[in-house]
Biotite code that builds the C-alpha atoms (Angstrom):
import biotite.structure as struc

atoms = struc.array([
    struc.Atom([-1.848, 6.824, 0.798], chain_id="A", res_id=1, res_name="MET", atom_name="CA", element="C"),
    struc.Atom([-5.187, 7.476, -1.164], chain_id="A", res_id=2, res_name="GLY", atom_name="CA", element="C"),
    struc.Atom([-3.924, 5.437, -4.949], chain_id="A", res_id=3, res_name="VAL", atom_name="CA", element="C"),
    struc.Atom([-6.219, 2.931, -4.456], chain_id="A", res_id=4, res_name="GLY", atom_name="CA", element="C"),
    struc.Atom([-4.638, 0.168, -3.248], chain_id="A", res_id=5, res_name="LYS", atom_name="CA", element="C"),
    struc.Atom([-7.490, -2.198, -1.516], chain_id="A", res_id=6, res_name="THR", atom_name="CA", element="C"),
    struc.Atom([-9.541, -1.378, -5.040], chain_id="A", res_id=7, res_name="THR", atom_name="CA", element="C"),
    struc.Atom([-7.154, -2.422, -7.191], chain_id="A", res_id=8, res_name="ILE", atom_name="CA", element="C"),
    struc.Atom([-5.516, -4.660, -4.929], chain_id="A", res_id=9, res_name="GLY", atom_name="CA", element="C"),
    struc.Atom([-8.905, -6.785, -5.015], chain_id="A", res_id=10, res_name="ARG", atom_name="CA", element="C"),
    struc.Atom([-9.621, -6.581, -8.546], chain_id="A", res_id=11, res_name="MET", atom_name="CA", element="C"),
    struc.Atom([-6.141, -7.881, -9.050], chain_id="A", res_id=12, res_name="LEU", atom_name="CA", element="C"),
    struc.Atom([-5.710, -10.801, -6.518], chain_id="A", res_id=13, res_name="ALA", atom_name="CA", element="C"),
    struc.Atom([-9.902, -11.674, -7.960], chain_id="A", res_id=14, res_name="HIS", atom_name="CA", element="C"),
    struc.Atom([-7.990, -11.782, -11.503], chain_id="A", res_id=15, res_name="GLU", atom_name="CA", element="C"),
    struc.Atom([-4.732, -13.387, -10.671], chain_id="A", res_id=16, res_name="LEU", atom_name="CA", element="C"),
    struc.Atom([-7.034, -16.220, -8.621], chain_id="A", res_id=17, res_name="GLY", atom_name="CA", element="C"),
    struc.Atom([-5.325, -15.095, -5.237], chain_id="A", res_id=18, res_name="LEU", atom_name="CA", element="C"),
    struc.Atom([-6.735, -14.228, -1.438], chain_id="A", res_id=19, res_name="ARG", atom_name="CA", element="C"),
    struc.Atom([-6.647, -10.604, -0.869], chain_id="A", res_id=20, res_name="PHE", atom_name="CA", element="C"),
    struc.Atom([-5.447, -8.942, 2.472], chain_id="A", res_id=21, res_name="VAL", atom_name="CA", element="C"),
    struc.Atom([-4.971, -5.336, 2.938], chain_id="A", res_id=22, res_name="ASP", atom_name="CA", element="C"),
    struc.Atom([-2.646, -5.199, 5.670], chain_id="A", res_id=23, res_name="CYS", atom_name="CA", element="C"),
    struc.Atom([-4.312, -1.966, 7.244], chain_id="A", res_id=24, res_name="ASP", atom_name="CA", element="C"),
    struc.Atom([-7.484, -3.776, 7.851], chain_id="A", res_id=25, res_name="GLN", atom_name="CA", element="C"),
    struc.Atom([-5.546, -6.997, 9.094], chain_id="A", res_id=26, res_name="GLU", atom_name="CA", element="C"),
    struc.Atom([-4.028, -4.689, 11.186], chain_id="A", res_id=27, res_name="ILE", atom_name="CA", element="C"),
    struc.Atom([-7.525, -3.455, 12.998], chain_id="A", res_id=28, res_name="GLU", atom_name="CA", element="C"),
    struc.Atom([-9.303, -6.963, 12.901], chain_id="A", res_id=29, res_name="HIS", atom_name="CA", element="C"),
    struc.Atom([-5.706, -8.234, 15.402], chain_id="A", res_id=30, res_name="ARG", atom_name="CA", element="C"),
    struc.Atom([-6.411, -5.263, 17.280], chain_id="A", res_id=31, res_name="ALA", atom_name="CA", element="C"),
    struc.Atom([-9.281, -4.816, 18.089], chain_id="A", res_id=32, res_name="GLY", atom_name="CA", element="C"),
    struc.Atom([-9.538, -1.330, 17.095], chain_id="A", res_id=33, res_name="ALA", atom_name="CA", element="C"),
    struc.Atom([-9.123, 1.367, 13.899], chain_id="A", res_id=34, res_name="ASN", atom_name="CA", element="C"),
    struc.Atom([-5.535, 2.672, 13.077], chain_id="A", res_id=35, res_name="ILE", atom_name="CA", element="C"),
    struc.Atom([-6.532, 6.244, 14.287], chain_id="A", res_id=36, res_name="ALA", atom_name="CA", element="C"),
    struc.Atom([-6.871, 4.576, 17.691], chain_id="A", res_id=37, res_name="TRP", atom_name="CA", element="C"),
    struc.Atom([-3.793, 2.953, 17.729], chain_id="A", res_id=38, res_name="ILE", atom_name="CA", element="C"),
    struc.Atom([-2.151, 6.002, 16.695], chain_id="A", res_id=39, res_name="PHE", atom_name="CA", element="C"),
    struc.Atom([-3.729, 8.307, 19.542], chain_id="A", res_id=40, res_name="ASP", atom_name="CA", element="C"),
    struc.Atom([-3.047, 5.092, 22.075], chain_id="A", res_id=41, res_name="VAL", atom_name="CA", element="C"),
    struc.Atom([0.103, 3.577, 20.884], chain_id="A", res_id=42, res_name="GLU", atom_name="CA", element="C"),
    struc.Atom([1.786, 6.449, 18.783], chain_id="A", res_id=43, res_name="GLY", atom_name="CA", element="C"),
    struc.Atom([2.835, 5.679, 15.150], chain_id="A", res_id=44, res_name="GLU", atom_name="CA", element="C"),
    struc.Atom([5.791, 3.833, 16.466], chain_id="A", res_id=45, res_name="PRO", atom_name="CA", element="C"),
    struc.Atom([3.309, 1.167, 18.268], chain_id="A", res_id=46, res_name="GLY", atom_name="CA", element="C"),
    struc.Atom([1.546, 1.021, 14.837], chain_id="A", res_id=47, res_name="PHE", atom_name="CA", element="C"),
    struc.Atom([4.902, 0.310, 12.825], chain_id="A", res_id=48, res_name="ARG", atom_name="CA", element="C"),
    struc.Atom([5.524, -2.337, 14.837], chain_id="A", res_id=49, res_name="LEU", atom_name="CA", element="C"),
    struc.Atom([2.634, -3.995, 14.782], chain_id="A", res_id=50, res_name="ARG", atom_name="CA", element="C"),
    struc.Atom([2.350, -3.410, 11.089], chain_id="A", res_id=51, res_name="GLU", atom_name="CA", element="C"),
    struc.Atom([5.839, -5.502, 10.448], chain_id="A", res_id=52, res_name="THR", atom_name="CA", element="C"),
    struc.Atom([5.161, -8.575, 12.462], chain_id="A", res_id=53, res_name="HIS", atom_name="CA", element="C"),
    struc.Atom([1.529, -8.764, 10.463], chain_id="A", res_id=54, res_name="VAL", atom_name="CA", element="C"),
    struc.Atom([3.459, -8.006, 6.864], chain_id="A", res_id=55, res_name="LEU", atom_name="CA", element="C"),
    struc.Atom([6.181, -10.317, 8.244], chain_id="A", res_id=56, res_name="ASP", atom_name="CA", element="C"),
    struc.Atom([3.075, -13.250, 8.703], chain_id="A", res_id=57, res_name="GLU", atom_name="CA", element="C"),
    struc.Atom([1.307, -12.213, 5.345], chain_id="A", res_id=58, res_name="LEU", atom_name="CA", element="C"),
    struc.Atom([4.244, -12.405, 2.853], chain_id="A", res_id=59, res_name="THR", atom_name="CA", element="C"),
    struc.Atom([5.310, -15.963, 4.307], chain_id="A", res_id=60, res_name="GLN", atom_name="CA", element="C"),
    struc.Atom([1.971, -16.716, 2.939], chain_id="A", res_id=61, res_name="GLU", atom_name="CA", element="C"),
    struc.Atom([1.397, -18.291, -0.975], chain_id="A", res_id=62, res_name="ASP", atom_name="CA", element="C"),
    struc.Atom([-1.064, -17.329, -3.454], chain_id="A", res_id=63, res_name="ARG", atom_name="CA", element="C"),
    struc.Atom([-2.143, -13.697, -1.500], chain_id="A", res_id=64, res_name="ILE", atom_name="CA", element="C"),
    struc.Atom([-2.422, -10.506, -2.555], chain_id="A", res_id=65, res_name="LEU", atom_name="CA", element="C"),
    struc.Atom([-1.160, -8.138, 0.134], chain_id="A", res_id=66, res_name="VAL", atom_name="CA", element="C"),
    struc.Atom([-2.592, -4.649, 0.044], chain_id="A", res_id=67, res_name="ALA", atom_name="CA", element="C"),
    struc.Atom([0.470, -2.771, 2.285], chain_id="A", res_id=68, res_name="THR", atom_name="CA", element="C"),
    struc.Atom([0.041, 0.908, 3.999], chain_id="A", res_id=69, res_name="GLY", atom_name="CA", element="C"),
    struc.Atom([1.839, 3.254, 2.249], chain_id="A", res_id=70, res_name="GLY", atom_name="CA", element="C"),
    struc.Atom([4.337, 3.976, 5.085], chain_id="A", res_id=71, res_name="GLY", atom_name="CA", element="C"),
    struc.Atom([5.096, -0.383, 4.810], chain_id="A", res_id=72, res_name="ALA", atom_name="CA", element="C"),
    struc.Atom([8.085, 1.292, 3.349], chain_id="A", res_id=73, res_name="VAL", atom_name="CA", element="C"),
    struc.Atom([9.634, 3.044, 6.066], chain_id="A", res_id=74, res_name="LEU", atom_name="CA", element="C"),
    struc.Atom([11.173, 0.104, 7.923], chain_id="A", res_id=75, res_name="LYS", atom_name="CA", element="C"),
    struc.Atom([14.221, -1.657, 6.238], chain_id="A", res_id=76, res_name="GLU", atom_name="CA", element="C"),
    struc.Atom([12.425, -4.897, 7.388], chain_id="A", res_id=77, res_name="ASP", atom_name="CA", element="C"),
    struc.Atom([9.105, -4.548, 5.849], chain_id="A", res_id=78, res_name="ASN", atom_name="CA", element="C"),
    struc.Atom([11.388, -4.038, 2.289], chain_id="A", res_id=79, res_name="ARG", atom_name="CA", element="C"),
    struc.Atom([13.314, -6.976, 2.957], chain_id="A", res_id=80, res_name="GLY", atom_name="CA", element="C"),
    struc.Atom([10.294, -8.693, 3.411], chain_id="A", res_id=81, res_name="TYR", atom_name="CA", element="C"),
    struc.Atom([8.230, -7.522, 0.141], chain_id="A", res_id=82, res_name="LEU", atom_name="CA", element="C"),
    struc.Atom([11.585, -7.997, -2.048], chain_id="A", res_id=83, res_name="LYS", atom_name="CA", element="C"),
    struc.Atom([12.183, -10.926, -1.118], chain_id="A", res_id=84, res_name="GLU", atom_name="CA", element="C"),
    struc.Atom([9.235, -13.071, -0.749], chain_id="A", res_id=85, res_name="ARG", atom_name="CA", element="C"),
    struc.Atom([7.131, -11.501, -3.396], chain_id="A", res_id=86, res_name="GLY", atom_name="CA", element="C"),
    struc.Atom([6.219, -9.725, -6.523], chain_id="A", res_id=87, res_name="ILE", atom_name="CA", element="C"),
    struc.Atom([5.815, -5.921, -5.552], chain_id="A", res_id=88, res_name="VAL", atom_name="CA", element="C"),
    struc.Atom([3.803, -3.663, -7.303], chain_id="A", res_id=89, res_name="VAL", atom_name="CA", element="C"),
    struc.Atom([4.293, -0.038, -6.550], chain_id="A", res_id=90, res_name="HIS", atom_name="CA", element="C"),
    struc.Atom([0.773, 2.425, -7.671], chain_id="A", res_id=91, res_name="LEU", atom_name="CA", element="C"),
    struc.Atom([2.116, 6.221, -8.206], chain_id="A", res_id=92, res_name="ASP", atom_name="CA", element="C"),
    struc.Atom([0.348, 9.208, -8.568], chain_id="A", res_id=93, res_name="THR", atom_name="CA", element="C"),
    struc.Atom([0.674, 13.236, -8.190], chain_id="A", res_id=94, res_name="SER", atom_name="CA", element="C"),
    struc.Atom([0.422, 14.646, -5.218], chain_id="A", res_id=95, res_name="VAL", atom_name="CA", element="C"),
    struc.Atom([-2.453, 16.643, -6.428], chain_id="A", res_id=96, res_name="ASP", atom_name="CA", element="C"),
    struc.Atom([-4.696, 13.513, -7.135], chain_id="A", res_id=97, res_name="MET", atom_name="CA", element="C"),
    struc.Atom([-3.293, 12.485, -3.285], chain_id="A", res_id=98, res_name="LEU", atom_name="CA", element="C"),
    struc.Atom([-4.580, 15.475, -2.435], chain_id="A", res_id=99, res_name="VAL", atom_name="CA", element="C"),
    struc.Atom([-8.208, 15.374, -3.690], chain_id="A", res_id=100, res_name="LYS", atom_name="CA", element="C"),
    struc.Atom([-9.163, 11.811, -2.769], chain_id="A", res_id=101, res_name="ARG", atom_name="CA", element="C"),
    struc.Atom([-7.751, 12.214, 0.556], chain_id="A", res_id=102, res_name="THR", atom_name="CA", element="C"),
    struc.Atom([-9.517, 15.308, 1.248], chain_id="A", res_id=103, res_name="ALA", atom_name="CA", element="C"),
    struc.Atom([-12.808, 14.307, 3.146], chain_id="A", res_id=104, res_name="ARG", atom_name="CA", element="C"),
    struc.Atom([-11.125, 11.401, 5.282], chain_id="A", res_id=105, res_name="ASP", atom_name="CA", element="C"),
    struc.Atom([-10.845, 11.530, 8.299], chain_id="A", res_id=106, res_name="LYS", atom_name="CA", element="C"),
    struc.Atom([-9.422, 8.101, 8.823], chain_id="A", res_id=107, res_name="LYS", atom_name="CA", element="C"),
    struc.Atom([-5.805, 9.032, 8.402], chain_id="A", res_id=108, res_name="ARG", atom_name="CA", element="C"),
    struc.Atom([-3.547, 9.990, 11.416], chain_id="A", res_id=109, res_name="PRO", atom_name="CA", element="C"),
    struc.Atom([-0.760, 11.900, 9.343], chain_id="A", res_id=110, res_name="LEU", atom_name="CA", element="C"),
    struc.Atom([-3.282, 14.066, 7.310], chain_id="A", res_id=111, res_name="LEU", atom_name="CA", element="C"),
    struc.Atom([-5.061, 15.029, 10.818], chain_id="A", res_id=112, res_name="GLN", atom_name="CA", element="C"),
    struc.Atom([-3.067, 18.595, 10.425], chain_id="A", res_id=113, res_name="THR", atom_name="CA", element="C"),
    struc.Atom([-3.797, 22.030, 9.178], chain_id="A", res_id=114, res_name="ALA", atom_name="CA", element="C"),
    struc.Atom([-2.025, 21.731, 6.018], chain_id="A", res_id=115, res_name="ASN", atom_name="CA", element="C"),
    struc.Atom([-2.741, 18.262, 4.470], chain_id="A", res_id=116, res_name="PRO", atom_name="CA", element="C"),
    struc.Atom([-0.854, 18.949, 0.651], chain_id="A", res_id=117, res_name="ARG", atom_name="CA", element="C"),
    struc.Atom([2.382, 20.036, 2.411], chain_id="A", res_id=118, res_name="ALA", atom_name="CA", element="C"),
    struc.Atom([2.278, 15.926, 4.617], chain_id="A", res_id=119, res_name="VAL", atom_name="CA", element="C"),
    struc.Atom([1.435, 14.143, 1.312], chain_id="A", res_id=120, res_name="LEU", atom_name="CA", element="C"),
    struc.Atom([4.477, 16.188, -0.211], chain_id="A", res_id=121, res_name="GLU", atom_name="CA", element="C"),
    struc.Atom([6.801, 15.154, 2.266], chain_id="A", res_id=122, res_name="LYS", atom_name="CA", element="C"),
    struc.Atom([5.745, 11.374, 2.591], chain_id="A", res_id=123, res_name="ILE", atom_name="CA", element="C"),
    struc.Atom([5.665, 11.425, -1.565], chain_id="A", res_id=124, res_name="LYS", atom_name="CA", element="C"),
    struc.Atom([9.453, 12.747, -0.839], chain_id="A", res_id=125, res_name="GLU", atom_name="CA", element="C"),
    struc.Atom([10.263, 10.152, 1.591], chain_id="A", res_id=126, res_name="ASP", atom_name="CA", element="C"),
    struc.Atom([8.827, 7.464, 0.200], chain_id="A", res_id=127, res_name="ARG", atom_name="CA", element="C"),
    struc.Atom([9.546, 7.239, -3.122], chain_id="A", res_id=128, res_name="ASP", atom_name="CA", element="C"),
    struc.Atom([12.419, 6.433, -2.978], chain_id="A", res_id=129, res_name="PRO", atom_name="CA", element="C"),
    struc.Atom([11.877, 3.568, -0.855], chain_id="A", res_id=130, res_name="LEU", atom_name="CA", element="C"),
    struc.Atom([8.628, 2.443, -3.129], chain_id="A", res_id=131, res_name="TYR", atom_name="CA", element="C"),
    struc.Atom([12.074, 2.176, -6.070], chain_id="A", res_id=132, res_name="ARG", atom_name="CA", element="C"),
    struc.Atom([13.658, 0.267, -4.170], chain_id="A", res_id=133, res_name="GLU", atom_name="CA", element="C"),
    struc.Atom([11.248, -2.698, -3.828], chain_id="A", res_id=134, res_name="VAL", atom_name="CA", element="C"),
    struc.Atom([9.092, -2.371, -6.557], chain_id="A", res_id=135, res_name="ALA", atom_name="CA", element="C"),
    struc.Atom([9.280, -5.007, -9.582], chain_id="A", res_id=136, res_name="ASP", atom_name="CA", element="C"),
    struc.Atom([6.513, -2.946, -11.903], chain_id="A", res_id=137, res_name="ILE", atom_name="CA", element="C"),
    struc.Atom([5.833, 0.644, -11.183], chain_id="A", res_id=138, res_name="ARG", atom_name="CA", element="C"),
    struc.Atom([2.176, 1.686, -12.287], chain_id="A", res_id=139, res_name="VAL", atom_name="CA", element="C"),
    struc.Atom([0.887, 5.674, -12.639], chain_id="A", res_id=140, res_name="PHE", atom_name="CA", element="C"),
    struc.Atom([-2.674, 5.543, -11.987], chain_id="A", res_id=141, res_name="VAL", atom_name="CA", element="C"),
    struc.Atom([-3.044, 9.496, -11.972], chain_id="A", res_id=142, res_name="GLY", atom_name="CA", element="C"),
    struc.Atom([-6.911, 9.641, -12.725], chain_id="A", res_id=143, res_name="ASP", atom_name="CA", element="C"),
    struc.Atom([-7.444, 6.399, -14.106], chain_id="A", res_id=144, res_name="ASN", atom_name="CA", element="C"),
    struc.Atom([-10.358, 4.031, -13.269], chain_id="A", res_id=145, res_name="SER", atom_name="CA", element="C"),
    struc.Atom([-9.312, 0.804, -11.121], chain_id="A", res_id=146, res_name="SER", atom_name="CA", element="C"),
    struc.Atom([-9.972, -1.230, -13.803], chain_id="A", res_id=147, res_name="ARG", atom_name="CA", element="C"),
    struc.Atom([-7.544, 0.277, -16.546], chain_id="A", res_id=148, res_name="LYS", atom_name="CA", element="C"),
    struc.Atom([-4.724, 0.519, -13.529], chain_id="A", res_id=149, res_name="ALA", atom_name="CA", element="C"),
    struc.Atom([-5.570, -3.934, -13.012], chain_id="A", res_id=150, res_name="VAL", atom_name="CA", element="C"),
    struc.Atom([-4.660, -4.477, -16.663], chain_id="A", res_id=151, res_name="SER", atom_name="CA", element="C"),
    struc.Atom([-1.686, -2.235, -17.303], chain_id="A", res_id=152, res_name="GLN", atom_name="CA", element="C"),
    struc.Atom([0.008, -4.243, -14.138], chain_id="A", res_id=153, res_name="ILE", atom_name="CA", element="C"),
    struc.Atom([-1.596, -7.348, -15.311], chain_id="A", res_id=154, res_name="LEU", atom_name="CA", element="C"),
    struc.Atom([0.163, -6.671, -19.206], chain_id="A", res_id=155, res_name="GLU", atom_name="CA", element="C"),
    struc.Atom([3.326, -5.657, -17.120], chain_id="A", res_id=156, res_name="ASN", atom_name="CA", element="C"),
    struc.Atom([3.381, -9.161, -15.290], chain_id="A", res_id=157, res_name="LEU", atom_name="CA", element="C"),
    struc.Atom([3.332, -10.604, -18.527], chain_id="A", res_id=158, res_name="LYS", atom_name="CA", element="C"),
    struc.Atom([5.748, -8.378, -20.270], chain_id="A", res_id=159, res_name="LYS", atom_name="CA", element="C"),
    struc.Atom([7.988, -9.509, -16.692], chain_id="A", res_id=160, res_name="GLU", atom_name="CA", element="C"),
    struc.Atom([6.948, -13.179, -17.329], chain_id="A", res_id=161, res_name="GLY", atom_name="CA", element="C"),
    struc.Atom([5.553, -12.946, -13.752], chain_id="A", res_id=162, res_name="LEU", atom_name="CA", element="C"),
    struc.Atom([2.286, -14.165, -14.892], chain_id="A", res_id=163, res_name="ALA", atom_name="CA", element="C"),
    struc.Atom([0.510, -16.529, -18.022], chain_id="A", res_id=164, res_name="GLN", atom_name="CA", element="C"),
    struc.Atom([-1.398, -15.255, -20.407], chain_id="A", res_id=165, res_name="ASP", atom_name="CA", element="C"),
])
């Protein structure tokens, strides 16, 4: 959450000649409602169910780069879809950077609390092992530019034999 998945994903897809889809935006499009509304009406379980259906469909397509929501790794089915059907890049950063990047964002239902830092710390603690479980490549974004992150990903893909020069 707040690491730059959409921006970096869109740039990387362009570099690789892939179609880009942001999973959260696709969920909103299909539902005809934003994620905050889905959370309000259906709760997190309802949203996660929608996320699993969309991710299942998207990961079966060819020549696609999918930016998942940060919580997609919470469900075992989703981790399986990601690991078995594609190359997974884990974009990582510090909690301090996440707090800075999400401080004014009112569209993130999980952060609408008195102490968003504590929420982000807990999310990172819970999800990092799951990201590591599915990731083929891990890139620490920090406060680097999106362009630098894309360059790092491309370099790693080439090094691992997952992309051509």
